[in-house]
C-alpha positions in Angstrom: 130.0 139.2 221.1 133.0 137.7 223.0 134.7 140.2 225.3 131.6 142.4 225.9 129.7 142.4 229.1 126.6 144.0 230.5 125.1 146.9 228.6 127.7 146.8 225.7 126.9 143.1 225.0 123.1 143.9 225.0 123.5 146.8 222.6 125.7 144.7 220.3 123.2 141.8 220.2 120.4 144.3 219.5 122.4 145.9 216.7 123.1 142.5 215.1 119.3 141.7 215.1 118.5 145.0 213.5 121.1 144.4 210.9 119.7 141.0 210.0 116.2 142.4 209.8 117.2 145.4 207.6 119.5 143.4 205.3 117.7 142.8 201.9 117.5 139.2 200.9 119.7 138.3 197.9 117.7 137.2 194.9 119.2 135.6 191.8 118.2 136.6 188.3 116.3 133.3 187.9 114.4 133.8 191.2 113.6 137.4 190.3 112.3 136.3 186.9 110.2 133.5 188.4 108.8 136.0 191.0 107.8 138.4 188.2 106.3 135.6 186.1 104.2 134.4 189.0 102.6 137.9 189.2 101.5 137.6 185.6 98.0 136.1 185.9 97.5 135.4 182.2 100.8 133.7 181.9 100.3 131.5 185.0 96.8 130.5 183.9 98.2 129.6 180.5 101.0 127.5 182.0 98.5 125.5 184.0 96.1 125.1 181.0 98.9 124.1 178.7 100.3 121.6 181.2 96.8 120.1 181.5 96.5 119.8 177.7 100.0 118.1 177.6 99.1 115.7 180.4 95.7 114.7 179.0 97.2 114.3 175.5 99.9 111.8 176.6 98.1 110.1 179.5 94.5 110.2 178.2 94.9 107.5 175.6 95.3 104.9 178.4 91.8 105.8 179.7 89.9 106.1 176.4 87.8 103.1 175.7 88.4 103.2 172.0 91.7 102.9 170.1 92.9 105.4 167.5 92.3 103.1 164.5 89.5 101.1 166.0 86.3 101.3 164.0 82.8 101.1 165.5 80.6 100.1 162.6 77.4 100.8 164.7 78.4 104.4 165.3 79.5 105.9 162.0 79.2 109.7 161.9 77.6 109.9 165.3 77.7 112.9 167.6 79.0 112.5 171.2 77.6 109.3 172.8 78.5 108.7 176.4 76.7 105.3 176.5 79.1 103.8 173.9 82.1 105.7 175.1 82.4 108.1 172.2 82.6 111.2 174.3 83.4 113.5 171.3 81.6 111.5 168.7 82.9 109.6 165.7 84.2 110.4 162.2 83.1 109.3 158.8 84.8 105.9 159.3 83.4 105.2 162.7 86.7 106.1 164.5 86.5 107.7 168.0 87.2 111.4 167.7 88.6 111.7 171.3 91.2 109.0 170.6 92.2 110.7 167.4 92.2 114.2 169.0 94.6 113.0 171.7 96.9 111.5 169.1 96.7 114.7 167.0 97.6 116.9 169.9 100.5 114.6 170.7 101.8 114.9 167.1 101.4 118.7 167.0 103.2 119.2 170.3 106.0 116.8 169.2 106.4 118.6 165.9 106.6 121.9 167.7 109.0 120.7 170.4 111.5 119.0 168.0 111.3 121.7 165.3 111.9 124.4 168.0 114.9 122.6 169.3 116.4 122.3 165.8 115.7 126.0 165.0 117.1 127.2 168.3 120.3 125.1 167.9 121.0 126.3 164.4 120.0 129.9 165.1 122.1 130.2 168.3 125.2 128.7 166.8 124.9 130.7 163.5 124.1 134.0 165.2 126.8 133.7 167.9 129.5 132.8 165.3 128.5 135.7 163.1 128.3 138.2 165.9 131.6 137.2 167.6 133.8 137.1 164.5 132.3 140.2 162.9 133.8 141.8 159.8 133.6 139.9 156.6 132.4 136.7 158.3 129.5 138.5 159.8 128.7 140.3 156.5 128.7 137.1 154.4 126.7 135.1 157.0 124.0 137.8 157.5 123.6 138.4 153.7 122.7 134.7 153.4 120.1 135.3 156.1 118.7 138.3 154.2 118.5 136.2 151.0 116.6 133.4 152.9 114.3 136.0 154.3 113.5 137.3 150.8 112.4 133.8 149.6 108.9 132.4 150.5 109.4 130.3 153.6 106.4 128.0 153.2 107.5 127.2 149.6 110.8 125.8 151.0 108.9 123.6 153.5 106.7 122.3 150.8 109.7 121.5 148.5 111.4 119.7 151.4 108.3 117.6 152.0 107.8 116.8 148.3 111.5 115.9 147.7 112.3 114.0 150.9 108.8 112.5 151.6 106.2 112.9 154.2 108.0 111.2 157.1 107.2 112.9 160.5 110.9 113.0 161.3 111.7 114.9 158.1 108.8 117.2 158.8 110.2 118.0 162.2 113.7 118.7 160.8 112.4 120.5 157.7 110.3 123.0 159.7 113.0 123.6 162.3 115.7 124.0 159.7 113.9 127.0 158.2 112.7 128.7 161.4 116.1 129.7 162.6 116.5 133.0 160.7 115.0 135.4 163.3 116.7 133.5 166.1 120.1 134.0 164.3 119.5 137.8 164.0 118.5 138.1 167.7 121.5 136.1 168.9 123.9 138.0 166.6 122.7 141.3 168.0 123.2 140.2 171.6 126.6 138.7 170.8 127.8 142.0 169.3 127.2 143.7 172.7 128.4 140.8 174.8 131.8 140.3 173.1 132.9 143.8 174.3 132.3 142.9 178.0 135.1 142.6 180.5 134.7 138.9 181.1 135.0 138.2 177.4 138.2 140.3 177.3 139.5 138.3 180.3 138.8 135.0 178.5 140.7 136.2 175.5 143.6 137.4 177.6 143.6 134.0 179.3 144.2 132.3 175.9 140.7 130.8 175.4 140.0 129.9 171.8 137.1 131.7 170.0 134.7 128.7 169.9 135.4 128.0 173.6 134.5 131.6 174.4 131.3 131.4 172.3 130.1 128.2 173.8 131.2 128.8 177.4 130.8 132.5 177.9 128.5 134.0 175.2 125.8 131.3 174.6 125.0 130.8 178.4 124.4 134.6 178.6 121.8 134.5 175.8 119.4 132.3 177.8 116.8 135.0 178.3 116.3 136.2 174.7 116.6 132.6 173.4 113.9 131.3 175.8 111.6 134.1 175.0 111.8 133.7 171.2 111.7 129.9 171.4 108.4 130.2 173.3 107.0 132.5 170.7 108.2 130.3 167.9 106.3 127.2 169.0 102.8 128.6 168.0 104.2 129.6 164.6 105.5 126.0 164.1 102.2 124.5 165.2 100.4 126.7 162.7 102.9 125.8 159.9 102.4 122.1 160.6 98.6 122.5 160.8 98.7 124.3 157.4 100.8 121.6 155.8 98.5 118.9 157.1 95.5 120.9 156.0 96.7 121.0 152.4 97.7 117.3 152.5 101.5 117.7 152.8 101.9 117.2 156.6 101.2 114.2 158.8 99.5 111.3 156.9 97.3 108.4 157.8 97.4 106.3 160.0 98.9 109.1 162.1 97.0 112.3 162.6 97.6 115.9 163.8 95.3 118.8 164.7 95.8 120.2 161.2 94.7 116.9 159.7 91.7 116.7 161.9 90.6 120.2 161.0 91.2 119.4 157.3 89.0 116.4 157.6 86.3 118.2 159.6 86.1 121.3 157.5 84.2 119.9 154.4 81.6 118.1 156.6 81.2 120.9 159.2 77.6 121.5 158.4 76.5 117.9 159.0 79.1 116.8 161.5 80.3 120.0 163.3 81.9 118.2 166.2 84.7 117.0 163.8 85.8 120.6 163.3 84.8 122.3 166.6 86.8 120.1 169.0 90.1 120.1 167.2 89.8 123.8 166.5 89.2 124.5 170.2 92.3 122.6 171.2 94.4 124.3 168.6 93.3 127.8 169.4 93.6 127.1 173.2 97.2 125.9 172.7 98.2 128.9 170.6 96.7 131.4 173.0 98.4 129.7 176.0 101.8 129.7 174.3 101.4 133.3 173.2 100.6 134.4 176.8 103.4 132.4 178.2 105.8 134.0 175.7 104.6 137.5 176.6 105.0 136.6 180.3 108.5 135.4 179.9 109.4 138.4 177.9 108.2 140.7 180.7 109.8 138.6 183.4 113.2 138.4 181.7 113.4 142.0 180.3 116.2 143.7 182.2 114.7 147.1 181.5 111.8 146.3 183.8 113.9 145.3 186.7 
């Protein structure tokens, strides 16, 4: 330090070094969550496996020797044949299963991603508005949610598909538009506690409008619960899409999905087991990975465990 000489300067410099060594390094909530997530072995393995599945699904078709709709008349109903490039075999029409499996994985992942975004958007906005305004507004909005909960969910999806057609885009929107109910309840509960915090009171005192407070102050503080539930919603959406495709109301030819492939492989599983085994393995692996990732995020972002 300036002005100190001799022994005093030496002691001061030594004290500064000790202070730097003993001072705890600051860590943001995001960094702390990532550190905790990195210690969850099941979640980390699931992240790498799911990332590999996504990469293979979207990049793999460029390296597969056969196209999705291409027919090999000399290899109809054949098991895996590496000489002809049918690494997972062919179906009843001579189409390469690997090419169709990659397209089906793409479709299932796309349905899950788009439907989750739709459900998160509706659920967050709906729940935040109900929780912030409270009173009669909250009562009316949440009674509507209760009524929707009482009705069979899958029936609504089937009605939407039957009325508006089997377009993949409508399928994305239809599933997402009916998956927001639990999200709305979670967000509403979090909003009820957040709206009494000091920074919300300060925003009100500053003249901020209600919707400005909701979008700028409340919604950004709901990231943890929203991310956790969104991750756990994706497997449910994939299962819903697979079920609809299995009963013939989902993705239709010439497109395909994992549910469609399983539906096609089920009746012929005894004579052509590869048509059922490979799509089922991919579907189960994706669902397990997403479940473990959701559990890992829940543990990492849970404030009670910090």
